[in-house]
C-alpha positions as CSV (number, residue, x, y, z in Angstrom):
1,X,-62.5,94.3,-11.1
2,X,-64.7,94.3,-14.2
3,X,-64.2,98.1,-14.5
4,X,-60.4,97.7,-14.4
5,X,-60.6,94.9,-17.0
6,X,-62.7,97.1,-19.3
7,X,-60.3,100.0,-18.9
8,X,-57.4,97.7,-19.7
9,X,-59.2,96.4,-22.8
10,X,-60.0,99.9,-23.8
11,X,-56.4,101.0,-23.4
12,X,-55.1,98.0,-25.4
13,X,-57.6,98.7,-28.1
14,X,-56.6,102.3,-28.2
15,X,-52.9,101.3,-28.4
16,X,-53.7,98.9,-31.3
17,X,-55.6,101.6,-33.2
18,X,-52.8,104.1,-32.6
19,X,-50.2,101.7,-33.7
20,X,-52.2,100.8,-36.8
21,X,-52.6,104.4,-37.6
22,X,-49.0,105.1,-37.1
23,X,-47.8,102.4,-39.5
24,X,-50.5,103.3,-42.0
25,X,-49.4,106.9,-42.0
26,X,-45.7,105.7,-42.3
27,X,-46.6,103.4,-45.2
28,X,-48.5,106.2,-46.9
29,X,-45.6,108.6,-46.5
30,X,-43.2,106.0,-47.9
31,X,-45.4,105.6,-51.0
32,X,-45.8,109.3,-51.4
33,X,-42.1,109.9,-51.1
34,X,-41.3,107.1,-53.5
35,X,-43.9,108.4,-56.0
36,X,-42.4,111.8,-55.8
37,X,-38.9,110.5,-56.4
38,X,-40.0,108.6,-59.4
39,X,-41.8,111.7,-60.8
40,X,-38.7,113.8,-60.2
41,X,-36.4,111.2,-61.9
42,X,-38.8,111.1,-64.9
43,X,-38.7,114.9,-65.1
44,X,-34.9,114.8,-65.1
45,X,-34.8,112.1,-67.8
46,X,-37.1,114.2,-70.0
47,X,-34.9,117.2,-69.4
48,X,-31.7,115.3,-70.4
49,X,-33.5,113.9,-73.4
50,X,-34.7,117.4,-74.5
51,X,-31.1,118.7,-74.0
52,X,-29.7,115.9,-76.1
53,X,-32.2,116.6,-78.8
54,X,-31.2,120.3,-78.8
55,X,-27.5,119.6,-78.8
56,X,-27.9,117.2,-81.7
57,X,-30.0,119.7,-83.7
58,X,-27.2,122.3,-83.2
59,X,-24.5,119.9,-84.2
60,X,-26.4,119.1,-87.4
61,X,-26.8,122.8,-88.2
62,X,-23.1,123.5,-87.7
63,X,-22.1,120.6,-89.8
64,X,-24.5,121.7,-92.6
65,X,-23.1,125.3,-92.8
66,X,-19.5,124.7,-91.7
67,X,-18.5,121.1,-92.3
68,X,-14.9,121.8,-91.3
69,X,-15.8,123.2,-87.9
70,X,-15.0,121.4,-84.7
71,X,-17.4,123.3,-82.5
72,X,-20.0,121.4,-80.5
73,X,-23.6,122.0,-79.8
74,X,-23.2,121.0,-76.2
75,X,-20.8,123.9,-75.6
76,X,-23.2,126.4,-77.0
77,X,-26.1,125.1,-74.9
78,X,-24.0,125.0,-71.7
79,X,-22.6,128.5,-72.0
80,X,-25.8,130.1,-73.3
81,X,-27.7,128.6,-70.4
82,X,-25.0,130.0,-68.0
83,X,-25.3,133.5,-69.4
84,X,-29.0,133.4,-70.3
85,X,-28.4,134.2,-73.9
86,X,-30.5,132.9,-76.8
87,X,-28.5,130.1,-78.3
88,X,-29.8,130.9,-81.8
89,X,-28.3,134.4,-81.5
90,X,-24.9,133.0,-80.5
91,X,-25.0,130.5,-83.4
92,X,-25.9,133.3,-85.9
93,X,-23.0,135.4,-84.7
94,X,-20.5,132.6,-84.7
95,X,-21.6,131.8,-88.3
96,X,-21.4,135.5,-89.4
97,X,-18.0,136.2,-87.7
98,X,-16.0,133.2,-88.7
99,X,-18.2,130.4,-90.0
100,X,-17.8,128.7,-86.7
101,X,-14.1,129.3,-86.4
102,X,-13.1,128.1,-89.9
103,X,-12.4,131.3,-91.8
104,X,-10.5,134.6,-91.3
105,X,-8.9,135.6,-88.1
106,X,-11.3,133.6,-86.1
107,X,-10.2,130.5,-88.0
108,X,-6.5,131.3,-87.3
109,X,-7.1,131.9,-83.6
110,X,-9.9,129.4,-82.8
111,X,-12.0,132.4,-81.9
112,X,-15.5,132.0,-83.3
113,X,-16.6,135.5,-82.4
114,X,-13.4,137.4,-83.2
115,X,-13.4,139.0,-79.8
116,X,-10.5,141.5,-79.7
117,X,-10.2,141.9,-83.4
118,X,-9.9,145.5,-84.7
119,X,-9.7,146.8,-88.2
120,X,-6.1,146.8,-89.6
121,X,-4.6,145.2,-86.4
122,X,-4.8,141.6,-87.3
123,X,-4.6,139.2,-84.3
124,X,-2.6,141.6,-82.1
125,X,-5.4,141.9,-79.5
126,X,-7.0,138.5,-79.9
127,X,-6.6,135.4,-77.7
128,X,-5.8,132.1,-79.4
129,X,-7.9,129.3,-77.9
130,X,-6.9,125.7,-77.8
131,X,-10.4,124.8,-79.1
132,X,-13.0,127.2,-80.6
133,X,-15.5,126.0,-78.0
134,X,-13.4,127.8,-75.4
135,X,-14.1,131.1,-77.2
136,X,-17.9,131.0,-76.5
137,X,-17.8,132.0,-72.9
138,X,-15.5,135.1,-73.3
139,X,-17.9,136.3,-76.0
140,X,-21.0,135.8,-73.8
141,X,-19.3,137.4,-70.9
142,X,-18.5,140.4,-73.1
143,X,-21.9,140.9,-74.5
144,X,-23.8,140.4,-71.2
145,X,-21.6,142.9,-69.4
146,X,-21.2,145.5,-72.2
147,X,-24.0,145.1,-74.7
148,X,-27.0,143.2,-73.3
149,X,-27.5,145.7,-70.5
150,X,-30.2,148.1,-69.3
151,X,-33.0,145.9,-70.6
152,X,-31.5,145.4,-74.0
153,X,-32.2,142.0,-75.7
154,X,-30.7,140.0,-78.5
155,X,-33.4,141.5,-80.8
156,X,-32.2,145.0,-80.0
157,X,-28.7,143.9,-80.9
158,X,-29.8,142.8,-84.3
159,X,-31.2,146.3,-84.9
160,X,-28.3,148.3,-83.4
161,X,-25.4,146.3,-82.1
162,X,-23.7,148.9,-79.8
163,X,-22.1,148.7,-76.4
164,X,-22.6,151.0,-73.4
165,X,-20.2,153.5,-74.9
166,X,-22.1,153.5,-78.2
167,X,-19.5,151.7,-80.1
168,X,-20.6,149.0,-82.7
169,X,-19.5,145.4,-82.4
170,X,-18.5,145.4,-86.0
171,X,-17.5,148.2,-88.4
172,X,-19.3,147.3,-91.6
173,X,-22.8,148.9,-91.8
174,X,-24.7,145.8,-93.0
175,X,-23.6,143.7,-89.9
176,X,-27.0,143.8,-88.1
177,X,-29.0,143.0,-91.2
178,X,-26.8,140.0,-92.0
179,X,-26.9,138.8,-88.4
180,X,-30.7,139.0,-88.4
181,X,-30.8,137.2,-91.8
182,X,-28.8,134.3,-90.4
183,X,-30.8,134.2,-87.2
184,X,-34.1,134.2,-89.1
185,X,-32.8,131.3,-91.2
186,X,-32.1,129.3,-88.1
187,X,-35.5,130.1,-86.8
188,X,-37.5,129.3,-89.9
189,X,-35.4,126.7,-91.8
190,X,-34.3,124.4,-89.0
191,X,-35.9,122.5,-86.1
192,X,-33.7,124.3,-83.6
193,X,-36.5,126.6,-82.4
194,X,-39.0,123.8,-81.7
195,X,-36.5,121.7,-79.8
196,X,-35.1,124.8,-78.0
197,X,-38.5,125.7,-76.7
198,X,-39.1,122.1,-75.6
199,X,-35.7,122.1,-73.8
200,X,-36.4,125.3,-72.0
201,X,-39.8,123.9,-70.8
202,X,-38.2,120.8,-69.4
203,X,-35.3,122.8,-67.9
204,X,-37.8,124.9,-65.9
205,X,-39.5,121.8,-64.6
206,X,-36.2,120.1,-63.7
207,X,-35.1,123.2,-61.7
208,X,-38.2,123.4,-59.5
């Protein structure tokens, strides 16, 4: 009888220990999961803060060189992220081509990059956009499928801006030099590079 009683006590004790362990593990998992969720949310907050800082820096730059422009930094960041193109390169070319859709054919057609414009043919082959921000994606789609291919980078384009057929993006010879000059000004005379690097770091963390 005493042996059975000891066995029952032992079994009850084992059950209590097992239950305590189960609830302890469950509580620990809950804490770990909560801590992980808080960490992830903080990563996302830092990412959005970094993105907002970059967008603001681009808006300030556009306003400083082309006060009449209605283009937005958010559109540049969103589209350049989508096509994996250096946003500073896109900014430099939008400035060179049309002063952010405020001058020339680009201004008339809300086409910041003058895609479809050919010497002596005016706007015949150009698309008129409802807002110049809408001209960013067609430009990026064009250069990533016909220019930034076979390992070429934006730096290569600023040395020799030609497509897969060997045709130059623009006809005048000093185009690449002027593009590089504007790009260099953005890099050295603004805070865009610093905030851009910070944004890319937080974007990588947020995408993990």
